[in-house]
PALOZA-418181 format. One line per field, with one value per residue (C-alpha): x, y, z; residue number from 0. Coordinates in Angstrom, 2 decimals. Last residue first. Layout:
// residues N
X = X, ...
Y = Y, ...
Z = Z, ...
pos = NUM, ...
//
This chain:
// residues 161
X = 9.77, 7.40, 6.11, 2.66, -0.63, -4.16, -6.66, -9.76, -9.22, -11.46, -9.57, -12.53, -15.72, -16.42, -19.42, -19.45, -20.50, -17.43, -16.02, -14.30, -11.59, -9.05, -6.23, -2.43, -1.83, 1.91, 4.18, 5.92, 5.15, 2.38, -0.01, -2.70, -6.19, -8.11, -10.60, -13.92, -15.59, -19.11, -17.74, -16.31, -16.25, -13.36, -11.61, -9.21, -5.62, -4.03, -0.30, 1.92, 4.45, 4.46, 1.86, 2.10, -1.27, -1.72, -5.13, -6.92, -6.43, -8.50, -11.27, -14.03, -16.67, -16.10, -18.36, -17.19, -15.88, -12.34, -8.74, -10.01, -7.12, -4.68, -2.33, 1.33, 4.02, 6.22, 6.06, 8.48, 7.04, 3.34, 1.44, -1.42, -4.84, -5.82, -9.02, -7.69, -4.47, -6.46, -8.65, -5.53, -4.09, -7.40, -7.61, -4.05, -0.90, 2.35, 5.73, 8.50, 12.18, 14.11, 17.68, 19.12, 20.91, 18.20, 15.63, 16.90, 13.61, 13.33, 9.93, 7.72, 4.24, 5.52, 7.04, 9.45, 10.76, 11.52, 11.34, 14.00, 13.15, 15.41, 14.30, 15.46, 13.82, 13.12, 11.50, 8.62, 6.17, 6.88, 8.54, 9.66, 12.20, 12.13, 15.10, 16.66, 18.98, 18.12, 14.53, 13.80, 10.36, 8.38, 6.55, 4.40, 2.43, -1.23, -2.50, -0.94, -2.61, -5.96, -5.59, -5.37, -2.18, -1.67, 1.79, 3.23, 6.88, 8.90, 11.35, 8.40, 5.21, 2.71, -1.03, -3.30, -6.71
Y = 13.98, 13.29, 9.76, 9.37, 9.18, 7.99, 9.12, 7.24, 3.65, 1.16, -0.98, -1.08, 0.19, 3.84, 6.16, 9.44, 12.63, 14.67, 13.32, 10.18, 9.14, 11.93, 11.87, 12.08, 13.73, 14.34, 12.78, 12.96, 10.02, 8.54, 11.36, 11.71, 10.27, 12.17, 9.80, 11.16, 8.64, 7.19, 3.77, 5.43, 9.03, 9.66, 13.02, 13.65, 14.43, 15.83, 16.39, 14.05, 13.25, 16.05, 16.78, 18.26, 19.00, 18.01, 16.42, 17.92, 17.86, 18.40, 15.86, 16.16, 14.05, 10.85, 8.19, 4.84, 1.33, 0.79, 1.68, 3.35, 3.32, 6.15, 5.25, 4.97, 7.53, 5.24, 4.49, 2.09, 0.97, 1.42, 1.77, -0.66, 0.33, -2.97, -3.33, -6.47, -4.63, -1.76, -4.31, -6.05, -2.73, -1.90, -5.33, -5.09, -5.77, -6.13, -6.07, -8.13, -8.16, -10.94, -10.87, -14.04, -13.89, -15.67, -13.38, -9.96, -8.44, -5.63, -3.99, -2.49, -1.23, 2.18, 2.81, 5.73, 5.46, 1.74, 0.08, -2.02, -5.08, -7.38, -10.96, -13.77, -17.20, -19.99, -23.21, -25.02, -24.48, -20.77, -18.87, -15.35, -13.12, -9.66, -7.35, -4.17, -6.14, -4.10, -3.52, -7.27, -7.44, -10.60, -12.80, -15.88, -15.64, -16.54, -13.02, -13.19, -16.52, -15.15, -12.03, -14.37, -14.62, -15.17, -15.68, -14.46, -15.33, -12.52, -12.34, -12.20, -10.80, -10.65, -10.74, -9.92, -11.53
Z = -23.90, -21.03, -21.46, -22.94, -21.10, -21.92, -19.30, -18.15, -19.31, -17.45, -14.91, -12.47, -14.09, -14.72, -14.50, -16.40, -14.61, -15.57, -18.82, -20.10, -22.56, -21.96, -24.51, -24.83, -21.45, -21.24, -18.64, -15.28, -13.00, -10.85, -11.71, -9.08, -8.64, -5.95, -4.36, -3.07, -0.80, -0.83, -1.97, -5.07, -6.22, -8.62, -8.70, -11.57, -12.54, -9.38, -9.93, -7.85, -10.58, -13.13, -15.75, -19.23, -20.80, -24.47, -24.00, -21.00, -17.25, -14.08, -14.61, -12.01, -10.30, -12.31, -10.77, -9.48, -10.05, -8.74, -9.67, -12.86, -15.34, -15.92, -18.77, -17.92, -17.21, -15.14, -11.44, -9.78, -6.41, -7.09, -3.83, -3.48, -4.79, -6.39, -4.38, -2.62, -1.72, -0.17, 1.67, 3.09, 4.28, 6.01, 7.69, 9.06, 7.05, 9.00, 7.27, 8.85, 7.86, 9.59, 10.95, 12.48, 15.85, 17.85, 16.29, 15.13, 14.02, 11.48, 11.52, 8.83, 9.77, 10.92, 7.48, 7.09, 10.68, 10.12, 13.52, 15.22, 17.26, 19.26, 19.79, 22.07, 21.78, 24.28, 23.12, 24.86, 22.00, 22.01, 24.82, 23.90, 25.66, 24.18, 23.84, 25.16, 27.46, 30.58, 29.38, 29.15, 27.49, 28.22, 25.69, 26.07, 22.84, 23.35, 22.58, 19.08, 18.36, 19.59, 17.42, 14.43, 12.43, 8.70, 7.16, 3.85, 3.07, 1.47, 4.42, 6.81, 5.33, 8.15, 7.64, 10.54, 11.00
pos = 160, 159, 158, 157, 156, 155, 154, 153, 152, 151, 150, 149, 148, 147, 146, 145, 144, 143, 142, 141, 140, 139, 138, 137, 136, 135, 134, 133, 132, 131, 130, 129, 128, 127, 126, 125, 124, 123, 122, 121, 120, 119, 118, 117, 116, 115, 114, 113, 112, 111, 110, 109, 108, 107, 106, 105, 104, 103, 102, 101, 100, 99, 98, 97, 96, 95, 94, 93, 92, 91, 90, 89, 88, 87, 86, 85, 84, 83, 82, 81, 80, 79, 78, 77, 76, 75, 74, 73, 72, 71, 70, 69, 68, 67, 66, 65, 64, 63, 62, 61, 60, 59, 58, 57, 56, 55, 54, 53, 52, 51, 50, 49, 48, 47, 46, 45, 44, 43, 42, 41, 40, 39, 38, 37, 36, 35, 34, 33, 32, 31, 30, 29, 28, 27, 26, 25, 24, 23, 22, 21, 20, 19, 18, 17, 16, 15, 14, 13, 12, 11, 10, 9, 8, 7, 6, 5, 4, 3, 2, 1, 0
//
């Protein structure tokens, strides 16, 4: 099952539905000719070089923004690990249950966006949790070897002054 967000509307498609599309690429015109339910459609695609799963489609003269989410993307969303659009120096919560393998900061440390804060083992994978924004470590609630539950506080942060 693929999920497509088209102009902020979420749609689900099976591989069978995708395979059943009657679609031909016209190289001379640089567009696709699509037949669906007896209607003819013309579509031009342009890809976002920064996001290979985002496409802009000009369909019959109307522009649509499409973002495709495969099974992996859907699982990441389900686990609460989606990318944060507007990061602020907030507390570091466990994104999933796991085991703390290492904590790389201590209270009073100044961190900048992208600094590694800790390593969390979950689902047999080591996950490096990084700072989402500049800030100062206010306190560290757990230690190496501790287990955590999803959304449990690990590191309390305060905004960089």
